Each structure stands twice: as structure tokens, then as C-alpha cells.
All heavy atoms as a GROMACS GRO file, in nm:
protein
  512
    1MET      N    1  17.792   5.705  14.321
    1MET     CA    2  17.805   5.654  14.188
    1MET      C    3  17.687   5.719  14.111
    1MET      O    4  17.567   5.707  14.140
    1MET     CB    5  17.795   5.506  14.178
    1MET     CG    6  17.797   5.455  14.042
    1MET     SD    7  17.824   5.279  14.055
    1MET     CE    8  17.730   5.223  13.917
    2PRO      N    9  17.710   5.805  13.999
    2PRO     CA   10  17.606   5.864  13.926
    2PRO      C   11  17.526   5.766  13.850
    2PRO      O   12  17.566   5.669  13.803
    2PRO     CB   13  17.684   5.963  13.842
    2PRO     CG   14  17.815   5.902  13.825
    2PRO     CD   15  17.843   5.837  13.952
    3HIS      N   16  17.397   5.803  13.842
    3HIS     CA   17  17.304   5.720  13.766
    3HIS      C   18  17.287   5.758  13.619
    3HIS      O   19  17.267   5.679  13.533
    3HIS     CB   20  17.162   5.726  13.833
    3HIS     CG   21  17.157   5.658  13.973
    3HIS    ND1   22  17.163   5.532  13.998
    3HIS    CD2   23  17.160   5.718  14.090
    3HIS    CE1   24  17.165   5.502  14.128
    3HIS    NE2   25  17.160   5.623  14.189
    4ALA      N   26  17.310   5.889  13.595
    4ALA     CA   27  17.301   5.939  13.456
    4ALA      C   28  17.390   6.060  13.454
    4ALA      O   29  17.411   6.134  13.550
    4ALA     CB   30  17.153   5.969  13.421
    5SER      N   31  17.438   6.098  13.333
    5SER     CA   32  17.518   6.214  13.312
    5SER      C   33  17.420   6.332  13.290
    5SER      O   34  17.309   6.319  13.229
    5SER     CB   35  17.607   6.191  13.196
    5SER     OG   36  17.534   6.186  13.081
    6LEU      N   37  17.469   6.451  13.326
    6LEU     CA   38  17.386   6.573  13.319
    6LEU      C   39  17.483   6.684  13.264
    6LEU      O   40  17.584   6.713  13.335
    6LEU     CB   41  17.328   6.614  13.445
    6LEU     CG   42  17.252   6.745  13.447
    6LEU    CD1   43  17.139   6.741  13.366
    6LEU    CD2   44  17.218   6.771  13.596
    7LYS      N   45  17.460   6.733  13.155
    7LYS     CA   46  17.533   6.845  13.103
    7LYS      C   47  17.450   6.982  13.107
    7LYS      O   48  17.348   6.985  13.039
    7LYS     CB   49  17.586   6.816  12.958
    7LYS     CG   50  17.690   6.713  12.951
    7LYS     CD   51  17.744   6.688  12.822
    7LYS     CE   52  17.851   6.584  12.817
    7LYS     NZ   53  17.920   6.564  12.688
    8LEU      N   54  17.495   7.071  13.184
    8LEU     CA   55  17.424   7.197  13.188
    8LEU      C   56  17.489   7.297  13.090
    8LEU      O   57  17.606   7.304  13.081
    8LEU     CB   58  17.431   7.257  13.336
    8LEU     CG   59  17.353   7.181  13.435
    8LEU    CD1   60  17.383   7.246  13.565
    8LEU    CD2   61  17.208   7.180  13.412
    9ILE      N   62  17.404   7.375  13.025
    9ILE     CA   63  17.445   7.481  12.942
    9ILE      C   64  17.480   7.602  13.037
    9ILE      O   65  17.401   7.644  13.116
    9ILE     CB   66  17.334   7.523  12.839
    9ILE    CG1   67  17.297   7.409  12.751
    9ILE    CG2   68  17.377   7.639  12.758
    9ILE    CD1   69  17.177   7.420  12.662
   10PRO      N   70  17.606   7.657  13.020
   10PRO     CA   71  17.644   7.765  13.112
   10PRO      C   72  17.556   7.892  13.076
   10PRO      O   73  17.525   7.918  12.970
   10PRO     CB   74  17.778   7.792  13.083
   10PRO     CG   75  17.814   7.728  12.954
   10PRO     CD   76  17.714   7.613  12.935
   11GLY      N   77  17.528   7.964  13.179
   11GLY     CA   78  17.447   8.085  13.176
   11GLY      C   79  17.308   8.071  13.213
   11GLY      O   80  17.262   7.958  13.224
   12VAL      N   81  17.236   8.181  13.221
   12VAL     CA   82  17.100   8.186  13.262
   12VAL      C   83  17.016   8.230  13.138
   12VAL      O   84  17.042   8.334  13.081
   12VAL     CB   85  17.072   8.277  13.376
   12VAL    CG1   86  16.928   8.279  13.413
   12VAL    CG2   87  17.159   8.243  13.501
   13ASP      N   88  16.916   8.147  13.098
   13ASP     CA   89  16.835   8.165  12.986
   13ASP      C   90  16.692   8.196  13.031
   13ASP      O   91  16.627   8.097  13.065
   13ASP     CB   92  16.848   8.055  12.881
   13ASP     CG   93  16.770   8.078  12.751
   13ASP    OD1   94  16.732   8.198  12.736
   13ASP    OD2   95  16.769   7.993  12.666
   14GLN      N   96  16.643   8.317  13.024
   14GLN     CA   97  16.515   8.343  13.073
   14GLN      C   98  16.420   8.360  12.949
   14GLN      O   99  16.298   8.387  12.970
   14GLN     CB  100  16.506   8.478  13.152
   14GLN     CG  101  16.575   8.458  13.286
   14GLN     CD  102  16.570   8.582  13.366
   14GLN    OE1  103  16.545   8.694  13.325
   14GLN    NE2  104  16.582   8.566  13.504
   15ASN      N  105  16.465   8.343  12.835
   15ASN     CA  106  16.375   8.358  12.725
   15ASN      C  107  16.291   8.231  12.689
   15ASN      O  108  16.190   8.243  12.622
   15ASN     CB  109  16.463   8.389  12.584
   15ASN     CG  110  16.530   8.519  12.594
   15ASN    OD1  111  16.472   8.618  12.660
   15ASN    ND2  112  16.643   8.535  12.531
   16ARG      N  113  16.338   8.120  12.730
   16ARG     CA  114  16.271   7.997  12.717
   16ARG      C  115  16.184   7.970  12.847
   16ARG      O  116  16.218   8.009  12.956
   16ARG     CB  117  16.360   7.883  12.693
   16ARG     CG  118  16.431   7.891  12.560
   16ARG     CD  119  16.512   7.768  12.535
   16ARG     NE  120  16.576   7.777  12.409
   16ARG     CZ  121  16.658   7.677  12.363
   16ARG    NH1  122  16.669   7.572  12.439
   16ARG    NH2  123  16.715   7.691  12.248
   17THR      N  124  16.081   7.894  12.830
   17THR     CA  125  16.004   7.839  12.956
   17THR      C  126  16.091   7.742  13.019
   17THR      O  127  16.173   7.676  12.965
   17THR     CB  128  15.863   7.785  12.910
   17THR    OG1  129  15.901   7.674  12.831
   17THR    CG2  130  15.790   7.896  12.836
   18PRO      N  131  16.063   7.712  13.147
   18PRO     CA  132  16.134   7.614  13.226
   18PRO      C  133  16.118   7.474  13.159
   18PRO      O  134  16.206   7.393  13.163
   18PRO     CB  135  16.071   7.612  13.360
   18PRO     CG  136  16.029   7.751  13.380
   18PRO     CD  137  15.982   7.798  13.241
   19ALA      N  138  16.004   7.445  13.092
   19ALA     CA  139  15.983   7.318  13.030
   19ALA      C  140  16.072   7.307  12.902
   19ALA      O  141  16.126   7.192  12.878
   19ALA     CB  142  15.833   7.302  12.988
   20LEU      N  143  16.088   7.410  12.824
   20LEU     CA  144  16.179   7.406  12.709
   20LEU      C  145  16.327   7.418  12.753
   20LEU      O  146  16.418   7.382  12.675
   20LEU     CB  147  16.144   7.512  12.616
   20LEU     CG  148  16.007   7.498  12.544
   20LEU    CD1  149  15.976   7.625  12.466
   20LEU    CD2  150  16.008   7.376  12.458
   21ASN      N  151  16.355   7.472  12.865
   21ASN     CA  152  16.492   7.507  12.916
   21ASN      C  153  16.542   7.388  13.005
   21ASN      O  154  16.575   7.408  13.109
   21ASN     CB  155  16.487   7.632  12.987
   21ASN     CG  156  16.629   7.699  12.989
   21ASN    OD1  157  16.714   7.655  12.915
   21ASN    ND2  158  16.636   7.806  13.057
   22GLU      N  159  16.537   7.264  12.953
   22GLU     CA  160  16.571   7.140  13.036
   22GLU      C  161  16.718   7.141  13.062
   22GLU      O  162  16.756   7.100  13.179
   22GLU     CB  163  16.534   7.015  12.962
   22GLU     CG  164  16.392   6.996  12.937
   22GLU     CD  165  16.352   6.876  12.868
   22GLU    OE1  166  16.446   6.797  12.838
   22GLU    OE2  167  16.241   6.852  12.839
   23ALA      N  168  16.812   7.184  12.983
   23ALA     CA  169  16.954   7.171  13.006
   23ALA      C  170  17.015   7.298  13.047
   23ALA      O  171  17.145   7.311  13.057
   23ALA     CB  172  17.025   7.110  12.884
   24ALA      N  173  16.941   7.400  13.082
   24ALA     CA  174  16.996   7.529  13.127
   24ALA      C  175  16.932   7.579  13.246
   24ALA      O  176  16.836   7.518  13.300
   24ALA     CB  177  16.980   7.634  13.013
   25ILE      N  178  16.978   7.682  13.310
   25ILE     CA  179  16.924   7.741  13.424
   25ILE      C  180  16.825   7.856  13.389
   25ILE      O  181  16.865   7.941  13.315
   25ILE     CB  182  17.036   7.786  13.513
   25ILE    CG1  183  17.122   7.675  13.554
   25ILE    CG2  184  16.974   7.853  13.634
   25ILE    CD1  185  17.250   7.708  13.633
   26SER      N  186  16.707   7.856  13.444
   26SER     CA  187  16.606   7.954  13.418
   26SER      C  188  16.620   8.070  13.516
   26SER      O  189  16.593   8.188  13.471
   26SER     CB  190  16.466   7.897  13.416
   26SER     OG  191  16.452   7.793  13.324
   27GLU      N  192  16.648   8.048  13.641
   27GLU     CA  193  16.654   8.151  13.740
   27GLU      C  194  16.780   8.140  13.821
   27GLU      O  195  16.828   8.026  13.832
   27GLU     CB  196  16.537   8.150  13.835
   27GLU     CG  197  16.404   8.182  13.776
   27GLU     CD  198  16.291   8.169  13.862
   27GLU    OE1  199  16.318   8.163  13.988
   27GLU    OE2  200  16.174   8.168  13.823
   28SER      N  201  16.837   8.249  13.871
   28SER     CA  202  16.962   8.238  13.952
   28SER      C  203  16.962   8.340  14.052
   28SER      O  204  16.891   8.444  14.044
   28SER     CB  205  17.079   8.241  13.875
   28SER     OG  206  17.099   8.377  13.821
   29ASN      N  207  17.040   8.314  14.168
   29ASN     CA  208  17.056   8.413  14.266
   29ASN      C  209  17.189   8.376  14.336
   29ASN      O  210  17.207   8.273  14.392
   29ASN     CB  211  16.941   8.405  14.374
   29ASN     CG  212  16.951   8.519  14.479
   29ASN    OD1  213  17.029   8.608  14.456
   29ASN    ND2  214  16.873   8.504  14.586
   30LEU      N  215  17.282   8.476  14.319
   30LEU     CA  216  17.413   8.460  14.386
   30LEU      C  217  17.488   8.332  14.333
   30LEU      O  218  17.543   8.259  14.418
   30LEU     CB  219  17.402   8.464  14.530
   30LEU     CG  220  17.340   8.581  14.600
   30LEU    CD1  221  17.320   8.563  14.748
   30LEU    CD2  222  17.415   8.712  14.564
   31ILE      N  223  17.503   8.317  14.204
   31ILE     CA  224  17.588   8.202  14.153
   31ILE      C  225  17.684   8.265  14.051
   31ILE      O  226  17.665   8.374  13.996
   31ILE     CB  227  17.505   8.100  14.081
   31ILE    CG1  228  17.428   8.141  13.969
   31ILE    CG2  229  17.405   8.026  14.183
   31ILE    CD1  230  17.363   8.029  13.885
   32ARG      N  231  17.782   8.190  14.030
   32ARG     CA  232  17.882   8.223  13.916
   32ARG      C  233  17.913   8.094  13.845
   32ARG      O  234  17.890   7.987  13.890
   32ARG     CB  235  18.002   8.285  13.972
   32ARG     CG  236  18.081   8.197  14.068
   32ARG     CD  237  18.196   8.269  14.113
   32ARG     NE  238  18.264   8.180  14.215
   32ARG     CZ  239  18.348   8.226  14.302
   32ARG    NH1  240  18.398   8.345  14.294
   32ARG    NH2  241  18.414   8.146  14.394
   33PHE      N  242  17.964   8.105  13.726
   33PHE     CA  243  18.006   7.987  13.648
   33PHE      C  244  18.151   7.974  13.637
   33PHE      O  245  18.219   8.076  13.590
   33PHE     CB  246  17.939   7.995  13.505
   33PHE     CG  247  17.790   7.989  13.502
   33PHE    CD1  248  17.704   8.098  13.521
   33PHE    CD2  249  17.735   7.870  13.494
   33PHE    CE1  250  17.571   8.091  13.517
   33PHE    CE2  251  17.594   7.854  13.501
   33PHE     CZ  252  17.516   7.967  13.515
   34VAL      N  253  18.196   7.866  13.671
   34VAL     CA  254  18.350   7.833  13.674
   34VAL      C  255  18.373   7.734  13.557
   34VAL      O  256  18.307   7.636  13.545
   34VAL     CB  257  18.390   7.767  13.816
   34VAL    CG1  258  18.539   7.740  13.804
   34VAL    CG2  259  18.348   7.856  13.920
   35PRO      N  260  18.472   7.773  13.466
   35PRO     CA  261  18.496   7.681  13.350
   35PRO      C  262  18.559   7.551  13.401
   35PRO      O  263  18.636   7.545  13.498
   35PRO     CB  264  18.603   7.756  13.271
   35PRO     CG  265  18.651   7.864  13.355
   35PRO     CD  266  18.550   7.891  13.465
   36ASP      N  267  18.520   7.447  13.336
   36ASP     CA  268  18.582   7.311  13.363
   36ASP      C  269  18.665   7.261  13.247
   36ASP      O  270  18.695   7.339  13.149
   36ASP     CB  271  18.467   7.214  13.395
   36ASP     CG  272  18.378   7.185  13.285
   36ASP    OD1  273  18.382   7.256  13.180
   36ASP    OD2  274  18.299   7.089  13.291
   37ARG      N  275  18.710   7.135  13.248
   37ARG     CA  276  18.796   7.081  13.145
   37ARG      C  277  18.735   7.076  13.009
   37ARG      O  278  18.805   7.088  12.909
   37ARG     CB  279  18.841   6.938  13.190
   37ARG     CG  280  18.925   6.937  13.310
   37ARG     CD  281  18.969   6.788  13.343
   37ARG     NE  282  19.021   6.789  13.479
   37ARG     CZ  283  19.021   6.684  13.547
   37ARG    NH1  284  18.974   6.564  13.500
   37ARG    NH2  285  19.076   6.686  13.666
   38GLN      N  286  18.605   7.060  12.995
   38GLN     CA  287  18.533   7.038  12.869
   38GLN      C  288  18.502   7.178  12.812
   38GLN      O  289  18.442   7.184  12.706
   38GLN     CB  290  18.417   6.949  12.882
   38GLN     CG  291  18.443   6.811  12.898
   38GLN     CD  292  18.457   6.771  13.042
   38GLN    OE1  293  18.424   6.840  13.131
   38GLN    NE2  294  18.534   6.655  13.060
   39GLY      N  295  18.536   7.289  12.881
   39GLY     CA  296  18.496   7.420  12.829
   39GLY      C  297  18.360   7.461  12.870
   39GLY      O  298  18.325   7.570  12.828
   40MET      N  299  18.292   7.379  12.946
   40MET     CA  300  18.160   7.418  12.992
   40MET      C  301  18.170   7.502  13.116
   40MET      O  302  18.276   7.498  13.177
   40MET     CB  303  18.072   7.299  13.004
   40MET     CG  304  18.049   7.212  12.892
   40MET     SD  305  17.950   7.288  12.768
   40MET     CE  306  17.788   7.279  12.844
   41GLY      N  307  18.065   7.560  13.157
   41GLY     CA  308  18.071   7.634  13.290
   41GLY      C  309  17.988   7.559  13.396
   41GLY      O  310  17.882   7.522  13.369
   42LEU      N  311  18.053   7.535  13.505
   42LEU     CA  312  17.983   7.474  13.614
   42LEU      C  313  17.928   7.581  13.712
   42LEU      O  314  18.004   7.658  13.757
   42LEU     CB  315  18.090   7.379  13.691
   42LEU     CG  316  18.146   7.262  13.618
   42LEU    CD1  317  18.250   7.194  13.702
   42LEU    CD2  318  18.030   7.164  13.582
   43PRO      N  319  17.803   7.571  13.757
   43PRO     CA  320  17.752   7.663  13.844
   43PRO      C  321  17.814   7.651  13.981
   43PRO      O  322  17.827   7.531  14.028
   43PRO     CB  323  17.593   7.643  13.839
   43PRO     CG  324  17.583   7.497  13.785
   43PRO     CD  325  17.703   7.476  13.700
   44GLN      N  326  17.842   7.756  14.048
   44GLN     CA  327  17.898   7.751  14.185
   44GLN      C  328  17.831   7.856  14.260
   44GLN      O  329  17.822   7.971  14.211
   44GLN     CB  330  18.051   7.768  14.175
   44GLN     CG  331  18.119   7.757  14.311
   44GLN     CD  332  18.266   7.795  14.299
   44GLN    OE1  333  18.309   7.890  14.235
   44GLN    NE2  334  18.346   7.701  14.362
   45LYS      N  335  17.790   7.829  14.379
   45LYS     CA  336  17.725   7.930  14.470
   45LYS      C  337  17.826   8.022  14.520
   45LYS      O  338  17.944   7.986  14.540
   45LYS     CB  339  17.650   7.867  14.574
   45LYS     CG  340  17.730   7.804  14.685
   45LYS     CD  341  17.643   7.760  14.801
   45LYS     CE  342  17.739   7.710  14.915
   45LYS     NZ  343  17.664   7.701  15.044
   46LEU      N  344  17.791   8.148  14.535
   46LEU     CA  345  17.879   8.244  14.603
   46LEU      C  346  17.842   8.238  14.751
   46LEU      O  347  17.735   8.277  14.791
   46LEU     CB  348  17.849   8.382  14.542
   46LEU     CG  349  17.886   8.406  14.401
   46LEU    CD1  350  17.844   8.547  14.356
   46LEU    CD2  351  18.043   8.387  14.386
   47GLY      N  352  17.937   8.196  14.827
   47GLY     CA  353  17.906   8.182  14.974
   47GLY      C  354  17.986   8.281  15.060
   47GLY      O  355  18.079   8.350  15.008
   48GLY      N  356  17.962   8.275  15.184
   48GLY     CA  357  18.043   8.349  15.280
   48GLY      C  358  18.000   8.495  15.297
   48GLY      O  359  18.080   8.585  15.301
   49TRP      N  360  17.879   8.527  15.289
   49TRP     CA  361  17.833   8.661  15.304
   49TRP      C  362  17.837   8.704  15.446
   49TRP      O  363  17.784   8.638  15.529
   49TRP     CB  364  17.689   8.679  15.242
   49TRP     CG  365  17.682   8.656  15.107
   49TRP    CD1  366  17.646   8.537  15.049
   49TRP    CD2  367  17.708   8.741  14.994
   49TRP    NE1  368  17.655   8.548  14.906
   49TRP    CE2  369  17.690   8.670  14.880
   49TRP    CE3  370  17.758   8.871  14.990
   49TRP    CZ2  371  17.720   8.729  14.745
   49TRP    CZ3  372  17.786   8.925  14.860
   49TRP    CH2  373  17.752   8.851  14.751
   50THR      N  374  17.899   8.821  15.472
   50THR     CA  375  17.901   8.879  15.606
   50THR      C  376  17.871   9.021  15.601
   50THR      O  377  17.880   9.090  15.496
   50THR     CB  378  18.049   8.869  15.673
   50THR    OG1  379  18.136   8.935  15.588
   50THR    CG2  380  18.094   8.720  15.684
   51LYS      N  381  17.814   9.071  15.718
   51LYS     CA  382  17.787   9.211  15.727
   51LYS      C  383  17.900   9.296  15.735
   51LYS      O  384  17.999   9.259  15.808
   51LYS     CB  385  17.689   9.241  15.847
   51LYS     CG  386  17.553   9.176  15.831
   51LYS     CD  387  17.459   9.218  15.957
   51LYS     CE  388  17.335   9.164  15.934
   51LYS     NZ  389  17.239   9.201  16.046
   52LEU      N  390  17.905   9.411  15.670
   52LEU     CA  391  18.021   9.508  15.678
   52LEU      C  392  18.016   9.574  15.819
   52LEU      O  393  18.114   9.595  15.878
   52LEU     CB  394  18.012   9.599  15.560
   52LEU     CG  395  18.132   9.699  15.558
   52LEU    CD1  396  18.252   9.638  15.535
   52LEU    CD2  397  18.108   9.800  15.439
   53ILE      N  398  17.892   9.619  15.857
   53ILE     CA  399  17.878   9.692  15.977
   53ILE      C  400  17.767   9.610  16.062
   53ILE      O  401  17.664   9.579  16.015
   53ILE     CB  402  17.824   9.832  15.957
   53ILE    CG1  403  17.930   9.905  15.868
   53ILE    CG2  404  17.802   9.906  16.081
   53ILE    CD1  405  17.876  10.043  15.817
   54ALA      N  406  17.808   9.577  16.191
   54ALA     CA  407  17.715   9.497  16.269
   54ALA      C  408  17.596   9.567  16.317
   54ALA      O  409  17.490   9.515  16.348
   54ALA     CB  410  17.798   9.441  16.384
   55THR      N  411  17.598   9.710  16.332
   55THR     CA  412  17.496   9.782  16.391
   55THR      C  413  17.416   9.851  16.284
   55THR      O  414  17.459   9.868  16.160
   55THR     CB  415  17.544   9.902  16.485
   55THR    OG1  416  17.630   9.983  16.410
   55THR    CG2  417  17.620   9.839  16.604
   56THR      N  418  17.292   9.886  16.315
   56THR     CA  419  17.204   9.957  16.215
   56THR      C  420  17.238  10.095  16.213
   56THR      O  421  17.246  10.167  16.315
   56THR     CB  422  17.057   9.926  16.254
   56THR    OG1  423  17.033   9.790  16.257
   56THR    CG2  424  16.964   9.991  16.149
   57GLN      N  425  17.250  10.156  16.083
   57GLN     CA  426  17.284  10.298  16.077
   57GLN      C  427  17.154  10.376  16.045
   57GLN      O  428  17.081  10.331  15.944
   57GLN     CB  429  17.382  10.329  15.962
   57GLN     CG  430  17.516  10.253  15.986
   57GLN     CD  431  17.595  10.323  16.092
   57GLN    OE1  432  17.585  10.444  16.109
   57GLN    NE2  433  17.662  10.245  16.167
   58TRP      N  434  17.116  10.462  16.132
   58TRP     CA  435  16.987  10.539  16.112
   58TRP      C  436  17.018  10.670  16.035
   58TRP      O  437  16.923  10.740  15.988
   58TRP     CB  438  16.929  10.574  16.244
   58TRP     CG  439  16.884  10.440  16.304
   58TRP    CD1  440  16.943  10.386  16.413
   58TRP    CD2  441  16.772  10.363  16.276
   58TRP    NE1  442  16.874  10.264  16.443
   58TRP    CE2  443  16.769  10.257  16.361
   58TRP    CE3  444  16.677  10.368  16.181
   58TRP    CZ2  445  16.679  10.139  16.350
   58TRP    CZ3  446  16.580  10.267  16.169
   58TRP    CH2  447  16.582  10.156  16.257
   59ASP      N  448  17.136  10.721  16.028
   59ASP     CA  449  17.170  10.846  15.957
   59ASP      C  450  17.192  10.808  15.814
   59ASP      O  451  17.206  10.696  15.772
   59ASP     CB  452  17.299  10.908  16.014
   59ASP     CG  453  17.269  10.948  16.163
   59ASP    OD1  454  17.149  10.979  16.192
   59ASP    OD2  455  17.358  10.956  16.245
   60THR      N  456  17.204  10.916  15.731
   60THR     CA  457  17.234  10.906  15.592
   60THR      C  458  17.385  10.876  15.580
   60THR      O  459  17.474  10.941  15.630
   60THR     CB  460  17.199  11.035  15.519
   60THR    OG1  461  17.064  11.063  15.528
   60THR    CG2  462  17.229  11.014  15.371
   61VAL      N  463  17.415  10.760  15.505
   61VAL     CA  464  17.557  10.719  15.488
   61VAL      C  465  17.605  10.792  15.366
   61VAL      O  466  17.550  10.789  15.260
   61VAL     CB  467  17.562  10.568  15.464
   61VAL    CG1  468  17.706  10.520  15.438
   61VAL    CG2  469  17.511  10.499  15.588
   62ARG      N  470  17.718  10.872  15.378
   62ARG     CA  471  17.782  10.942  15.282
   62ARG      C  472  17.888  10.858  15.210
   62ARG      O  473  17.912  10.869  15.096
   62ARG     CB  474  17.838  11.071  15.338
   62ARG     CG  475  17.741  11.166  15.403
   62ARG     CD  476  17.654  11.229  15.306
   62ARG     NE  477  17.570  11.321  15.376
   62ARG     CZ  478  17.444  11.344  15.346
   62ARG    NH1  479  17.395  11.294  15.244
   62ARG    NH2  480  17.366  11.422  15.416
   63ALA      N  481  17.965  10.782  15.287
   63ALA     CA  482  18.075  10.703  15.233
   63ALA      C  483  18.109  10.586  15.332
   63ALA      O  484  18.087  10.596  15.450
   63ALA     CB  485  18.198  10.782  15.209
   64LEU      N  486  18.162  10.478  15.288
   64LEU     CA  487  18.207  10.364  15.375
   64LEU      C  488  18.362  10.351  15.354
   64LEU      O  489  18.411  10.348  15.250
   64LEU     CB  490  18.147  10.231  15.328
   64LEU     CG  491  17.989  10.224  15.351
   64LEU    CD1  492  17.940  10.094  15.295
   64LEU    CD2  493  17.957  10.234  15.507
   65HIS      N  494  18.421  10.344  15.469
   65HIS     CA  495  18.571  10.331  15.477
   65HIS      C  496  18.603  10.222  15.563
   65HIS      O  497  18.540  10.202  15.665
   65HIS     CB  498  18.640  10.458  15.526
   65HIS     CG  499  18.616  10.578  15.442
   65HIS    ND1  500  18.682  10.604  15.327
   65HIS    CD2  501  18.523  10.686  15.462
   65HIS    CE1  502  18.640  10.717  15.267
   65HIS    NE2  503  18.542  10.764  15.353
   66GLU      N  504  18.707  10.138  15.527
   66GLU     CA  505  18.744  10.023  15.608
   66GLU      C  506  18.863  10.061  15.701
   66GLU      O  507  18.940  10.153  15.670
   66GLU     CB  508  18.788   9.899  15.521
   66GLU     CG  509  18.669   9.847  15.456
   66GLU     CD  510  18.701   9.720  15.380
   66GLU    OE1  511  18.802   9.652  15.417
   66GLU    OE2  512  18.647   9.692  15.284
   0.00000   0.00000   0.00000
């Protein structure tokens, strides 16, 4: 059960200080914003990162093909 409502402003705002930027996100890494019913954006983490190649390549890579 939530104790208080929280409305985040969608997007990352780095122009304001974290103290002034109470309802927005100041820093991000690997997130995206998904629209919800009220038209706001909900932050969602991007998960499921896997390596494309399991071994280390010591040569110069010219192109990657699957």
C-alpha cells in the first residue's frame, strides 16, 4: 500500500541541481521512458544485456556478422 503519491517528470534534466530537480531524474544509465495512461513517462530499466561474442578478440574487428 503506497504511503504517498509520486509523479515523475519524464526525461532527464541536467540543467537543474538535484535539490531543485525534485520531481525529475538528474542522471540516468540504460533507462527508457514508457508512456502510461496519464500521458506521463514511466522510467523502465533496459535489462537483459548479453555478450555478442564470448571470447576476447585481439585482432582489429572489421565487421560483425551473425
